[in-house]
C-alpha positions, -999 to 999 in steps of 0.1 A, spaced: 635 -404 -33 641 -367 -26 647 -362 -63 610 -369 -70 597 -352 -39 605 -316 -52 584 -319 -83 557 -338 -64 554 -309 -39 551 -285 -68 522 -306 -83 505 -308 -49 508 -270 -45 495 -264 -80 464 -285 -71 459 -270 -37 458 -233 -49 423 -235 -62 411 -253 -31 424 -225 -9 410 -199 -33 375 -211 -23 380 -193 11 380 -160 -8 364 -135 -8 361 -126 29 337 -100 42 355 -78 67 333 -51 80 322 -31 50 350 -44 28 353 -75 7 388 -89 8 403 -113 -18 430 -137 -8 449 -152 -37 470 -182 -28 504 -181 -46 518 -213 -30 534 -226 -62 553 -195 -72 565 -191 -36 578 -227 -38 594 -221 -72 611 -190 -58 626 -211 -30 638 -236 -56 654 -208 -75 672 -194 -45 682 -226 -27 686 -251 -55 687 -241 -92 675 -211 -110 674 -231 -143 654 -259 -127 630 -233 -112 625 -216 -145 618 -249 -162 592 -258 -135 578 -222 -138 574 -226 -176 557 -259 -172 533 -249 -144 528 -215 -158 515 -231 -190 493 -255 -170 480 -225 -151 473 -206 -183 454 -236 -198 434 -246 -168 426 -214 -150 427 -183 -172 425 -192 -209 451 -166 -218 480 -187 -230 514 -172 -222 507 -149 -193 517 -172 -164 540 -191 -188 560 -159 -190 556 -145 -155 565 -177 -135 599 -182 -152 606 -145 -151 599 -143 -113 621 -174 -108 649 -159 -129 647 -126 -109 648 -144 -76 677 -165 -86 696 -135 -99 687 -113 -69 700 -138 -43 735 -134 -57 735 -99 -41 717 -107 -8 719 -133 20 701 -166 16 687 -165 51 651 -177 54 637 -144 65 654 -126 36 641 -152 12 606 -148 27 607 -110 22 621 -113 -13 594 -139 -22 566 -117 -9 580 -87 -28 581 -107 -60 546 -120 -55 534 -84 -50 552 -74 -81 537 -102 -100 502 -93 -88 508 -57 -99 519 -68 -133 488 -90 -136 466 -61 -124 480 -37 -150 478 -64 -177 441 -71 -170 434 -34 -168 451 -29 -201 429 -55 -219 398 -43 -199 392 -75 -180 392 -56 -147 378 -22 -138 389 -21 -102 406 11 -92 442 8 -82 435 18 -46 408 -8 -42 431 -34 -57 459 -25 -33 438 -25 -2 412 -53 -10 433 -77 -29 471 -71 -28 475 -65 9 453 -95 19 471 -117 -6 505 -108 8 493 -114 44 478 -148 35 509 -158 16 531 -146 45 512 -169 68 517 -197 44 554 -191 42 556 -187 80 542 -222 83 560 -240 55 590 -219 44 613 -238 67 600 -271 53 606 -259 17 642 -249 26 648 -282 44 635 -303 14 655 -283 -11 686 -285 10 682 -323 13 680 -325 -25 712 -303 -28 730 -327 -4 718 -357 -22 728 -342 -56 763 -335 -42 766 -371 -29 755 -385 -63 781 -363 -81 810 -375 -60 
């Protein structure tokens, strides 16, 4: 049962991201803040760290391609970034502790890095004209805070679910 729960959660998160994106932008005083939910990539990072880097990269490729097709019409951007982020997370965890707080910080750092890569890509092809300072204050910072709240609420559940799959996989192998 748990075997199918991990991909099911990924599908649900993929479908929930655009629903939560409807809450953005937010007017805060004179500023307009953009919150970009990155639930799926955060989950894939957790899979990469706590379960299997290879499996996370495969899920990243699959969902990245779906994201490219359904949401941005530039085939290859998320198909490349999602597996890359999963690979980096799985590689980085070999050098740091797998504690939930460390994983959360690493996940948020990788999401911020991914957002910066996306910003520079869209700037390069002239799809955005937002100055970097506005991007950092009105999009990146609110995005990181929103995703931190998401991980604060569900990070432990991700870890529990993935650990349950690891235990089940070990029992099936013996």
